[in-house]
C-alpha positions as CSV (number, residue, x, y, z in Angstrom):
1,M,84.9,5.2,-49.4
2,A,86.4,8.6,-48.9
3,I,85.1,11.0,-46.3
4,T,85.8,14.6,-47.2
5,F,84.6,17.5,-45.1
6,D,84.5,21.3,-45.2
7,A,86.2,22.4,-42.0
8,E,84.9,26.0,-42.1
9,E,81.3,24.7,-42.4
10,I,81.8,22.6,-39.3
11,T,83.4,25.2,-37.1
12,G,81.5,28.2,-38.3
13,K,83.0,31.7,-38.7
14,L,86.6,31.9,-37.4
15,D,88.9,34.8,-36.8
16,A,91.9,35.4,-39.0
17,I,94.4,33.8,-36.5
18,R,92.4,30.6,-36.2
19,L,91.8,30.4,-40.0
20,T,95.6,30.2,-40.5
21,Q,95.6,27.0,-38.4
22,L,92.5,25.4,-40.0
23,P,94.3,23.3,-42.7
24,F,96.7,21.8,-40.1
25,A,93.8,21.2,-37.6
26,A,91.6,19.7,-40.4
27,S,94.3,17.2,-41.3
28,R,94.7,16.1,-37.7
29,A,91.0,15.8,-37.4
30,A,90.7,13.6,-40.5
31,N,93.3,11.2,-39.1
32,Q,91.6,11.2,-35.7
33,L,88.3,10.6,-37.4
34,G,89.6,7.5,-39.1
35,W,91.0,6.2,-35.8
36,E,87.7,6.7,-33.9
37,L,85.6,5.2,-36.6
38,K,87.8,2.1,-36.6
39,N,88.2,1.7,-32.9
40,T,84.9,3.0,-31.5
41,A,82.2,3.8,-33.9
42,W,82.4,0.8,-36.2
43,P,82.6,-1.8,-33.4
44,A,79.5,-0.3,-31.7
45,F,77.6,-0.1,-35.0
46,A,78.5,-3.6,-36.0
47,K,77.2,-5.0,-32.7
48,R,73.9,-3.2,-33.2
49,A,73.5,-4.0,-36.8
50,F,74.5,-7.6,-36.9
51,N,73.3,-8.8,-33.4
52,L,70.3,-10.6,-34.8
53,R,69.2,-14.2,-35.0
54,E,72.7,-15.2,-36.0
55,G,74.1,-14.1,-32.7
56,N,76.8,-11.5,-31.9
57,P,79.2,-10.6,-34.8
58,V,82.6,-12.3,-34.6
59,P,85.6,-10.1,-33.6
60,F,86.9,-10.2,-37.2
61,T,83.8,-8.3,-38.2
62,T,83.8,-5.7,-35.4
63,G,87.5,-5.1,-34.9
64,G,88.5,-2.4,-32.5
65,G,90.1,-2.7,-29.1
66,G,93.3,-4.2,-30.5
67,V,91.4,-7.1,-32.2
68,V,92.4,-7.9,-35.8
69,G,89.6,-7.2,-38.2
70,G,86.9,-4.6,-38.7
71,L,87.4,-1.3,-40.4
72,L,90.5,-0.1,-42.2
73,Y,91.3,3.6,-42.6
74,K,94.0,5.6,-44.5
75,H,94.8,9.2,-44.1
76,N,97.4,11.3,-46.0
77,T,99.1,14.0,-44.0
78,G,97.9,17.5,-45.0
79,E,94.5,16.3,-46.3
80,A,91.1,16.9,-44.9
81,Q,90.0,13.5,-46.1
82,V,90.1,9.9,-44.7
83,K,89.4,6.7,-46.6
84,I,87.6,3.9,-44.9
85,S,86.9,0.4,-46.1
86,L,86.1,-3.2,-45.0
87,D,88.5,-4.7,-47.6
88,R,90.7,-6.3,-44.9
89,P,93.0,-9.1,-46.1
90,A,91.6,-12.3,-44.8
91,P,92.3,-16.1,-45.1
92,K,90.7,-17.6,-48.3
93,G,89.1,-14.3,-49.3
94,Q,86.6,-14.1,-46.4
95,D,87.1,-10.4,-45.7
96,P,84.3,-8.4,-44.0
97,A,83.6,-6.5,-47.2
98,R,82.7,-9.7,-49.0
99,Y,80.7,-11.5,-46.4
100,L,78.8,-8.4,-45.2
101,S,77.9,-7.2,-48.7
102,P,74.7,-9.2,-49.1
103,G,73.3,-7.5,-46.0
104,E,74.0,-4.1,-47.4
105,T,72.9,-4.5,-51.0
106,G,70.5,-7.4,-50.6
107,G,70.9,-10.7,-52.4
108,R,72.5,-14.0,-52.0
109,I,74.5,-14.6,-48.8
110,Y,78.2,-15.5,-48.9
111,K,78.8,-19.1,-49.7
112,T,80.5,-20.7,-46.7
113,R,83.9,-22.4,-46.9
114,F,82.2,-25.5,-45.7
115,S,79.8,-25.6,-48.6
116,R,82.6,-24.8,-51.0
117,A,84.7,-27.6,-49.6
118,L,81.8,-30.1,-49.9
119,G,81.6,-29.3,-53.6
120,F,85.3,-29.3,-54.2
121,K,85.8,-32.7,-52.5
122,G,83.0,-34.2,-54.6
123,I,80.8,-34.9,-51.6
124,M,77.8,-32.6,-52.2
125,P,76.2,-33.3,-55.6
126,S,76.4,-30.5,-58.2
127,Q,72.6,-29.9,-58.1
128,F,73.0,-28.5,-54.6
129,Q,74.6,-25.2,-53.9
130,Y,74.6,-24.7,-50.1
131,A,74.7,-26.8,-46.9
132,A,72.5,-25.0,-44.4
133,P,73.3,-26.0,-40.7
134,L,70.3,-27.1,-38.6
135,V,71.7,-25.6,-35.4
136,L,68.7,-26.9,-33.3
137,S,69.6,-30.5,-34.2
138,R,70.7,-32.7,-31.4
139,G,73.8,-33.3,-33.5
140,F,75.0,-29.8,-32.7
141,E,74.6,-30.1,-28.9
142,G,77.7,-28.7,-27.2
143,Q,79.0,-27.4,-30.6
144,V,77.2,-24.1,-30.7
145,N,78.5,-20.9,-29.0
146,N,76.5,-17.7,-29.2
147,K,74.4,-19.2,-32.0
148,R,77.5,-20.0,-34.0
149,I,78.8,-23.5,-34.7
150,N,82.4,-24.1,-33.5
151,A,84.9,-24.1,-36.3
152,G,86.4,-27.3,-35.1
153,Y,83.2,-29.1,-35.5
154,Y,83.0,-28.1,-39.2
155,K,86.5,-29.6,-39.6
156,T,85.5,-32.8,-37.8
157,V,82.4,-33.3,-40.0
158,L,84.4,-32.7,-43.2
159,T,87.2,-35.0,-42.1
160,R,84.8,-37.8,-41.2
161,L,82.9,-37.4,-44.5
162,E,86.2,-37.8,-46.4
163,G,86.4,-41.2,-44.8
164,D,89.3,-40.8,-42.3
165,S,87.5,-42.2,-39.3
166,A,90.6,-42.0,-37.1
167,K,91.9,-38.5,-37.7
168,G,90.7,-36.1,-35.1
169,S,88.3,-38.6,-33.6
170,T,90.2,-41.3,-31.6
171,G,89.5,-40.8,-27.9
172,S,87.0,-38.0,-28.6
173,K,83.3,-38.0,-28.0
174,F,82.8,-38.4,-31.7
175,A,84.4,-41.9,-31.8
176,G,81.9,-44.4,-32.9
177,Y,79.8,-41.9,-34.9
178,R,79.3,-42.2,-38.6
179,F,79.0,-39.1,-40.7
180,F,77.5,-39.4,-44.2
181,S,76.0,-37.4,-47.0
182,V,72.6,-38.0,-48.7
183,P,73.1,-38.2,-51.6
184,D,76.9,-38.5,-51.9
185,A,78.3,-37.6,-55.3
186,R,81.1,-40.1,-54.8
187,K,78.6,-42.9,-54.5
188,P,76.1,-42.7,-57.4
189,G,73.0,-44.9,-57.1
190,R,72.7,-44.6,-53.3
191,A,69.7,-42.5,-52.7
192,G,69.6,-42.7,-48.9
193,G,66.1,-44.1,-48.6
194,N,63.6,-41.6,-47.2
195,L,66.2,-39.3,-45.8
196,K,66.1,-35.7,-46.9
197,P,69.2,-34.4,-48.8
198,G,71.9,-33.3,-46.4
199,I,74.6,-34.4,-43.9
200,Y,73.8,-36.8,-41.1
201,R,75.5,-38.2,-38.0
202,A,74.6,-41.7,-36.8
203,K,75.6,-44.0,-34.0
204,G,74.5,-47.6,-33.9
205,R,71.0,-48.3,-35.2
206,S,69.0,-46.0,-32.9
207,E,70.7,-42.6,-33.0
208,L,70.5,-40.5,-36.2
209,Q,70.6,-36.7,-36.5
210,Q,70.6,-34.5,-39.6
211,L,73.3,-31.8,-39.3
212,F,73.0,-29.9,-42.6
213,S,70.3,-29.6,-45.2
214,Y,71.3,-29.4,-48.9
215,L,69.7,-26.5,-50.7
216,D,69.6,-26.1,-54.5
217,K,70.0,-22.3,-54.2
218,I,72.1,-20.1,-52.0
219,P,69.8,-18.3,-49.6
220,S,69.2,-14.6,-50.1
221,V,68.7,-11.8,-47.5
222,S,67.2,-8.3,-47.7
223,S,69.2,-5.1,-47.2
224,R,69.5,-4.2,-43.5
225,W,72.5,-1.8,-43.2
226,S,74.4,0.9,-45.2
227,F,78.1,1.6,-45.1
228,E,77.5,5.1,-46.5
229,E,74.8,5.8,-43.9
230,F,77.2,4.6,-41.1
231,A,79.9,7.0,-42.3
232,E,77.6,10.0,-42.6
233,R,75.9,9.4,-39.3
234,E,79.0,8.8,-37.2
235,S,81.5,11.2,-38.8
236,L,79.8,14.6,-38.1
237,P,79.5,14.3,-34.3
238,I,83.1,13.3,-34.1
239,L,84.3,16.1,-36.3
240,E,82.2,18.7,-34.4
241,R,83.9,17.6,-31.2
242,I,87.5,17.2,-32.3
243,L,88.0,19.9,-34.9
244,P,87.6,23.0,-32.6
245,Q,89.9,21.2,-30.1
246,F,92.6,20.8,-32.6
247,I,92.4,24.4,-33.7
248,E,92.8,25.6,-30.2
249,E,95.7,23.2,-29.6
250,A,97.4,24.6,-32.7
251,L,97.4,28.1,-31.2
252,K,99.3,27.1,-28.1
């Protein structure tokens, strides 16, 4: 979205000398505004808005402080306008604009790479759309950090489901465990007894934990934040602080 502002409305009445410097100062202010929104305002806002049951937002969401991710901004020299967005290039299309959108507009959450991989590899039957992690399961002990499942564990589960019992497991604490899907689209006719649809981890005959539950619909969330509201609320205080400063600097 583009943030455009009326410099005279922000500064109030100026004398003739300062008015001559206003276009230059406004352009500098627009560029500085983009920088501060990216590095200060957005990281702070993201930590407030997304620090809910899911845990703190990941660095790729917040950005700022030299971390790759977060807000992007673009300013053209001479313009009193800056464009901001969350359309940051990301591996496999998982940019912040895409996975944060459901929380802004309301609706279905972003389908995880893990759920997509289960379908692509023919493990999760087509009647199911989403694999929801049961993070309180004993099967996730030691694999959850700040309420988020370690990425390496997703990879381990998927690898073992594919049937490669050696890759990534020999000598690890997962050696000896079986990972299986109920039902498994690759094995028609095997219903899994009384087990609920999902992914399980088992060891021997006495240890069995359900890791994921198969859902026939992708979960939905209600709207809880607004990108436009963020821009409006954060921009004006920054401009009121920096624009007069840049005008005075231009006179020196």
